[in-house]
Every structure is written in C-alpha cells, then in structure tokens.
N, C-alpha and C positions, 0 to 999 in steps of 0.2 A: 838976465839970468838969473838974478838973484829978484828982479822984478817979478819974473814968471812963479818962482818958487814961493813969493811972498801973497802972489794971486790964490796959489793951490791952497796956500796956508788959509788966507782969508776965507776961501770957497769951503775947505771943511769945517771951520768955524762956525761958518753960516748953515751949513746943515747939522752942524751939532745943534745948534741953536735952534732951529727951525723943528727937529727931531723933539729935543727937549720939549718945545712948545706942543706939541703935539701929544707928549705922553704926559704931559701934565693936563692937558683938556681931557685927553681920555680918562686920567685917573678922577679928573673931578668928576664925570660922569659915573663910571663904575662905583664911586664910594660914596653917591649922595644915597642918603636913607631914603630921601623923599619919593625915589621911583621907584615902580615895580620892576619886575624882571623884562618885558615888553617893552615898558618906555625906556630902560638901558639901552637896550638893543637899538630902538628905532633913532635914540638920539645918539649912538656911536655910528649907526649908517649913515646920519647925517653930517656929524663931524667929518667922518671919510670923506663924502661927496664934496666936502668944503675943501680940505688940505688935498684931495686927488683931483680937484674940479672937473667932477663927473656929475650926472644928471638923474642917477639911478645907484639906488644901494639897496642890495638884497640878501636875506640869510633865506636857505633853500633845503628842503630834504630831496634828494636823490635817490633812486631805485633803479639800478641799471638791468635788473631780472625783469622788472614791467617796464622798463623805458622810461620812467616818470620823473620829472623835474617838478616841486611841488615849490610855490611860494608860500614863505612863513611871515618875515618879518618884511616890510617894504618901505622903501623911503623913496621919493620922486621929486626932484626939485624943478617939474615942468608941469605939463596935462599930462602926460602920459597916462594911461588908462594899467596900470600896472598896481595890483592888489593884493593882498593875502588871500590865499584858495586856489589862483589859476596853477594849472599844471597845464608843462607843455610837453609833447615830446625830447627825451632827454638828449636823442642822437641829432637834435636839431638848435642843441644851446652850447654855446661854449662850455659851462659847468659839466658837459661830458667829458670836454678834457680835463679841468680841473679836479673832477672828483677822482679820475684815475692817475692824477698825477703828484708825486710828494712834494715838488716844489711849487712856487707860487707863479700862477701863469698871467705875463704880462702881452698885452696887443695893443700897442699904440697908436696904429694906423692898419686897422685890418685889412685895408684895399694894398697895402704897400708892404702885407706880411704872406707869410707862408700858409696862413688862414683864408687867405682871399677866396679861396672856393670851398671854404668850410659850409655847409649847409645853413648855420646861423647868422651868417652874412647877408643872405637872401632873407632867410624867412622872419628873421628879427630885426633887421637893419641896423645892429649895433656896428661901430665902426670903431670903439677904444672899449678894451675889457682888461681888468685885473682882478684877481681872485685866489683864494687858497681853499682848502677842503678843511673840514671840522671833523674831529674826531671826537667820539664820544664811548667813555668807556673802552677805550682801545680799539673802536672798530670806526668804517666811512659812516658819517650822518648824512653830511651833507656839504654846502660851500657856502662861505660868505664872498660877495663879488661886488665890484664898483664898474658899471659902465655908461656909455654915452652914444649917441647914434650920429656924433660927429667925432673925427679925431681929437685928442686931447691938443692942448696948445704947446705943453713941452710932454717928450717922451716919459712915460714913467722911470722913477730910478729905484736904484737900490735902496735908499731910505722910504719910498713909497711901498715897494715889497715888506720891508719891514713892518711897515705901521700896519698894513693886513696882516702879517703874520700875526703880528701882537692883538688886532682884533678878532683874528680867528683863533687864537688860543684863548683869549680870555671867555669869548662866546661857549669855546668847547667847554671849558672849565665852569660856565654859569649852567650851561644845559646839563651838565652831571650833576649840578648839586640841585638844578630845576626837576630834573626827573628825581634823583634819589627822595627830595621832599613830595613830589606827585604820588611817588611810592609808598612812603611813608603813608601821607595820607589816606590813600587808598587802602592799604594794611591795616590802619587804624579804623578807619569807615568799615572795611571788612569783618574784622573782630569786632568792633562795636554790636555791628548787624548780628554775626553769628552769635554772639553773646546773649542778644536782645533774643534770637530767634530761640536759643536754647532756654531764657530764663522762661518765655512764653509757652516753649514744649513740656517742662519740666512742671508748670501749672498747669497747663490742659491735662498731662500726663494723671497729674495728682487729682484732677476731675475725674479724668476716664477711670481711673482705679478705684477711687472713692465711691463713684457711682454704683457698680455690682457689688461693693462691699458693704455698702447699704443693704442692699437687697438682699445680700447672703446673711447677714447678722440679722436683721429686721425679720425675715421671713421664718428663719430659723429659732428666732425667738417666740414667735408665731405659732410654729410648728409644737411646740412644747407647751403650749396652754391646753388644759385639759378639755374647756370649751369648746375647741375647733371642731367642726365636722369632717367626717373623712374625706369629703370632694375639697375644703379647704385645707387640710392636711395634703392631700394628692397635688393641690395647686402650690401651695408653699414649697414642697419639695422638687415641683418642676422648675419655680424660680430659682429656686437655689442653682438647682442644675445648671440652668441656662446662663445666670449672671456666673458662676465658678466658671466655664468654657469661655465666657466672653474675657473674664481676667484672664485666664491662660493664653488664651490667643494675644493681648495685649505683652503680657509678660514675654512670650515668644519673641514677637515682633522685637520688641526691645533688645532680648539678648541676642537677638539674631544680627540685628544691626551692629550691636556692641562690638561682635564676632566679625563681620565683615570689615569694620572699620580697624580693627586688631588685625586683619589679614590670617584670621585664624578660624574662619568657616569652612564645613568640610563638605566639597559637593563630592556625591559618590554615583557616579554614571554606570548605570546598569539596563540591563533590557527591560522596558518598560511598553505597558500596554498604553498609549495615550486614550486611546477610545474609553477604558476601563476608568482611567484619569478623569476622565472628562464626564462618565456617566456618575461615579462620584459626586464629582462638583456639582453636577447636574440635582441630585437628589437631594445635597443641602440646599441650594439657592434658589430651586423652583418651591420650595416651602416657605421660603423669605419673602421672596417675590409675591408668592398670593395673599400673603400677610397684608401686602399695602395694593392688592387689588391689579399686580402688575403680571403681561404675558411674559413667561421664560421658556424660550425656546432654544435646542441646538439643533445646526443644520449642517449635516455631514455633505460636503462635495467631494463625490469618489472620484476613484479609488483614494484609499486613505491609509496609513502603514496601519498592522497589527502591532508589528514592536519597533520600537524604536530605542537608540542609547540617550539615556538624560538621567536623571534624578527624579523619581516619583512623587517623592515629599515635597521637592522645590518646586515641582512643577505644578501641582495640587497646590501649594500654598500661594503660588503668583495668581494662580487663577481666581482662588476663592477671594484673595484680596482685589481683585479686579472688579470681580462681580459684585461684592460685597461693594465696593465704592459706586457700581451704576446703581446698585437697588438704592443705595443711601441718597442719591441725589436725582433720583428719578421720581415724581410724585404721581404721575399717568403715563398710561403708553406700554413700552414693552423693556424686554433687555433681550438680544439675541446675540447666540454665539456661533460663529462659523470656522469649520474647521477645511484646512485647504492644504493639499499636497501638493508641491513642484517636484516631481521626479527628477526630471533633468537635473534640477540645482541641488536636488535632495534636501529641500527645505520645507517646514511643516508650519503653518502662520496658523493661530488661533487668534479670532478677532473677536471683541465685545463690543457691542454697538447699544446705547441705550437713547432713550428720548428724553433726556434727562435737562437739568438747566445750563447744560453746556459752559463753555470757559472762552475767554477772551484772550488773544494774544499775550497779553499782560501776564495773565493767570496760567499760563503752559510755559511761561519760560520758570515759573517756581514749581511747578506742580512735582518733580522728578526730586526737589531738592531737598534734603532731611531737615526734621523738625520745622516746615512748614505746610500751609495747604495755599489753596489758589487765592484765598481771601480770609482776613481774621475774622471777619464776620462768619465764615464758614462753621466754625468749630464750635461757636456760640450756636447756631441754627441746627447743626445737621451732626455735632458731635467727632469724636475720631482723634486720633493723635499727629494725623500728620507724618507718619511714617509707613504707612502702608506702601503708598507707591513708589516712594524712596526705595525701599526695601526691595519691590518687587522689579525693579529697575534693575538694580544690584545684583539682585539672584539671577534675572534673564541674562546678564553678561556673563557670570561664572558658569551657566549653564550653556554658554558658547553662542548666544543668540543676544536680541534686544527686546524692547519695550517702547514702542512708538506711541503717538496719541495725536488726534486732531479732533478740531472741537470748533463751535460756534456757538456764543452768547443765544440760549432760546431754542437750538438745535440739537441737542444732545452731544453726546461724545463717542469716539469709537477708539479703544487700545487695541493695539495689534502686537502680540507676542509672536515671534519668528525665532523659530530654533533652527539652526544650520548644522549641516552633515548627519542628520538622526541617525541614518541607517548605515554609517561608517561603522564597522566592525561586528556588523550582524551576518551572518552567512548566509544566512536561508531568510531574505527578507521576502515578506508574504504582503499584499494589500486585501484592505476588505472592501469589497464593490457593490455591497447592499446593507440596508439596514437589517435584512435576514441575517446576514452572518454576525450582525453586532448582537443581536437579541437572541441567537442563538449561545453566542457567548456570554451572556448573561445570565442566561438561564441554567445555563450550567455550572457558573459560579455560585448562584445563587442557591442551587442545590448544595452544592460544597459547604455553603456556609451555614447549614441549617444546623442550630446547636442541639445536639444529643446529649443524652447522660454520658459520664464518663466513669471510669474506675481506674483506680490505682492508689497507690501511696507516693505523696508528697511531704519534702522536706522544705520548710518556708524559714528561711534563715532572714530577719528582719528588725533592728533594735527598736525602731520607733514603734510604740505599743499601737498608735492611731491606727498606722498604715498596716501594721501586721494583724491587726482586726480585721479591716477593710479585706485586705487581699484572702485573708483567712475565710471570711465570709463568701466572698465570691468563688473560691475551690470547693468549700463543702455543697455549695449550691450546683455546682458541676458534678458533684456525685463522690467528689474523690475523697480519701482521708486524710487529716492532714497534721503535722506532728511541726512544732514552733521550736525555733531557737532564735536566741536576741543578741549571739556573737560568734566570732567564728571559730571559737575555742567548742563552744557545745557542739556546734555544727559537726566539726572535724569526729569528734568523739561519739556523735550519733550515728554518723555515716560508717564509721570504722567497727560500727556493732551489727549494721545492718545495712543493707544496700537498696534505698530508694526506686523508685521508677522515676522520679522528678525530684532535682533540686532547686529553688529558687534560693540565690544567693546576693543578698544585697553587698556593692561595694566597699560602703563605708562604714565601719562599724567598729567598738571598742574592742579591747582585748586581743583582738586577731581582725584585721581587715578580711571581706570577702575574697582579694584577690591571694592575699597568704593564705586563706584557707582552703581555696582552690588548687592552689601551689602543693599544699601538703597533702592532701586526699590525693590529686593526680600521682604524686611522688610516690604515695603508698599504694598503687595502683588501685584506686576507686575509677571503676570504668562508666558508672552511670552520668545517664546525662546531666548537665547543669546548664543552668539558666542565670546572666548576672542580671541584678535589679540596679539603676544607677540612673542619676537626676541628669548624669552629663551623656549626652548622645553624638558626643565627637566622635571624628574617625579615629582618632588616636585612642580613644577610649574602645572602640571597635576593635581595635589592632591588638590591644593589650587584652583583650577579653578572650581571644583567640590564641594569642601567645601564651598565656597562662595554662590554658586547656579547657575552656569553658564552652558549650555548645551554641551558645546565643545569648540575647539580651535582651533585656524590654526597658524602656524609659519610663520613666515617672514623671506627672502621676500617671499611674497604670491604668490604661485602657480596658475596661474589662472583656470589650470582642476580642482584642490582640491578647489578650492573658488567656481566655479560652482557646484562640485558634494554638497558640505557644504551647498550653497543657495537651491538647490535643494531638498534635503533630509528635511530641515525644512521648506520650503513653500509647500511642498505635503502635510504635518501634517493638517495643516490650511484649 
C-alpha cells in the first residue's frame, strides 16, 4: 500500500519535473530577442512536436462560413508536403472539431476513437491529433495543433493538454500584439501618405491659384497702360475674366470638398430638366473642345425624361468636372456624352467617353481619392488640383447615384454617372422622344432669356464699396434707378420713407446686419420684395432667408445674368 502511494508520488513529481522542463524550454523561445515572431512560433511548434511525439505542428486560420482551413505556420518532422498557404475544406479536418470546442481536443488513436468515421481520418490519414483554439481580441481566429499519421506511442495526458493550452494562449497574445503592431504600422503609413498627399496638394493648389492670379494682376496692370490699343484692352479684360472664373472654380471645389468632409454640404433635390442641364454643359464645354480641335458631341438615346428629381447645380458641376477632365487629357479625337434612361429601373446614365491618354489599373485605384491624381507627373504636365473627380464621386453619391470609370492606357477613358430613382416624387413624368422636342424647349427658353431694358427703383444695401459699385453698374445698365445704403440701419430708414420696387440686401454688414434689417422691415409691415445677397449658399442660409421674410437670395460673386433674371422677376410683379 505504501509502495503504491510512493509510486504515485514519484509519478506526480516526474510529471511536475517534466512540465517544468517544458515551461522552461518554452520560455527560452518566447523570450529570445534574436527571433522574429514567425521564428518564435516555428520554434514553439518544433518544441511541441518533440515533447508530444508528433511529426506535424501547425497554426492555422479557420473560416467556418467559407469552410476553409488555411495553414499559417507549419513544422514537419518528416517528408510530408505540409507548408504555409495550403487551404483545405474545414469540414474534412480535425480543426473543425477544435475550432468549435472550448476545450483541448485529444485523439491518441483515431481508429479506436469516436472520430474513426470522421472525414479527416480518410481525407488526411491522420491517426493522432491534439489541438486547441486560438482567440484574437476575444474572437475565434484559428487553432494550434499537433498530429501524426500513426498513433502516438503513449496516449496524450493532462500535462500534454496543459502544454498545448499554454502554447495556444501564448500564440493568441503574440498574434494580438503582432496585429496591433501591423495596424499601427499601417496607420502610420496611411497617415504619412495622407500628409504627403496633402502637402503635395497644397503645393499644387498654390500653383493653381497663383497661375490665374498672375494673369489677373498682370493683365489688369497692362489694361491701365495708356498706350494700349482698344484690341489689347479688350483682350486684357477677357483674360482677366477667364482667369477669374477659373480661380472661382478652384475655390468652389475646395470649399465644397471641405463641406463634404465636414458633412455640411447641402443637396437640394428639386424638379430638374436634365436636358437643359446637358445643353448648358454642352455650350460651355464645346467651345473649350474646339480650342484644342477636338470633336464634342452629345448623343441622346430616346426616350429621355424631361424632368427628374435632382440638384441641377450639383449635376451640372459633376458633368463640367468630368468633361473638363476629358478635354484636359485628350490631345486629339473627340469627347462624346451619351444620355440613356432605363425606364423600368428609373435610372438615368450620362456617359462621357474620350480618346485621351487613358489610365492603367494602378491609376484607376487612385483616381477618386482626394488630393491625388492618377500620376504625380500629371499635375506638372496637365495642371489641376486632383480634387475634381474625388469631389464629383462624392457629389454623385449625395445625389443618390454613383460615378464609375473604365479606361486603358492609350485608349481613352469612360466615366459614367448613374442617377437612381430620378422620377420618384414627380406626379406627371414625361419623356422626350425626339430632338425636335428638345430644340423647341431650348428656343422657348432662349426667347425668355433675351435681356430687355427694365424699369423700376431698386435699393441696393451693400457695405463693400467695390461690390456696391459693381452691382450698381449692372443695375443701371438694365435701366433701373438705384439708391445705395451701406448698412442695415440706413436701409431700414430709407425703406420706411418709401417703398422700393426691389431691395437687394447684403446679409453681413456693420451696425445692423441684413438679417436684422429684414426682420425690422417685416415687423414694420414693409411688403416689398427683398432679395438677400450672401457669400454663403448653404441650405441653412436659404432657410434663414425664408424664415426672416425675404423673398429670394443671390450668392456672391454675383452673376450678371442671374442678377438680371432676378431683377426682372420681381420688377414684373409690380
């Protein structure tokens, strides 16, 4: 009896000594500063094979949804073709059992176990197996396991299970650290790339802004020279205007992108004539194409909707960006725009195809990313900020659609803007079936847009003297008389003395803002039309204008034609 007890004590001591030996050996591996993460795992797997008497040690990733078991780190103590990257059907491996089991799985002799009919027994020819699952950040990741094609010489013990559990726990911790290190590295690389892109963008933007400014300042100085001929004077003014419009477009793109990033860009979905928007784009872009001897045409694939729900300003902005981009990168050939409407799906697609330089697959991956162009040399050769297409992509998403591109080097590019559910909310949707219908509509609109002399009294309230004089000049040329005020207090006093046919009111002014001035006038029962002038065109500003009682608003810089149309609109009411 005493001998049996002594034998048990001796056995337990041997087990403890053996376990201590295993732990020390494992500690030497994981604490070695000379080994990489993968080398530590491989050394640990070899150690496990040595202590457990197995010929294969593996760390694998399992995906039950895809039924995949992928080999990551592998150690083979024989000539078996087991290597990293091999994938097997998960349900035909013992890892399938281990992955879904919270406990360590041990099979000392498969043929004499409950798993003798498991697919892995025949599929892999494995006769002994021990393994446990690996968790990474609280989620099942995979397994670490050791196996043999023959039964192990002695059955797996509790000490063996403890060893495998210890190895699995260590690998789990190390994988978490490795993933965190990789994520940190990726984040740093992404941050460095983003900073580099923004630095390049700012340098490029500086160049893009200074270029038109150089023309504006230079030709303005030239226009002041007394020895300029009338032809030279007109040319100087035309270049100043073109450069100013280019500069305004740059600033608008930058501001719009900033608003999108901040989630503050307003999209106003209203009843829109897509054919009229396309006509306006064509009238602008065709002239630019002709300067480069490029063909520019619009193909209407009938029937097409005459009215859709969209934001006409943003729709036009997207198309102008795409067409401008196509013209920029096309040296010869053509730019074609195709309009198609899928009535069952209620989707309108606008495709811009050019015969330009095209793009590689690598370039296509960057084309919609902000602050980037397809190639760093592009900005030097063709100019541009690298914001236009990124902005267009985001605007198309805000409109409920998408912008996609296909291209090959030397074969041009094709951008397709797709707008979804375009007639949703329109009660009487109509389709245009011929070019004659479009031409009739355009002629009617051109007749309506013919500028005629107006008559009436306008109060212009604007604190900036230069803008004040510019708008006054525009209004006088329309035929109206103009009274000036440079703050809200003066404006309220003048309007209380007599009612004007129309008041243009700047929103931000000293002494009394335009907002407070309009409130004061409406509270004092002033009923004449008031149009706000603002440098901000957000939905919040529009809503504010309506809330305080103004009738309309114009954005700065003031467009001469829009000023005329708005003035005529309200003077004709009186």
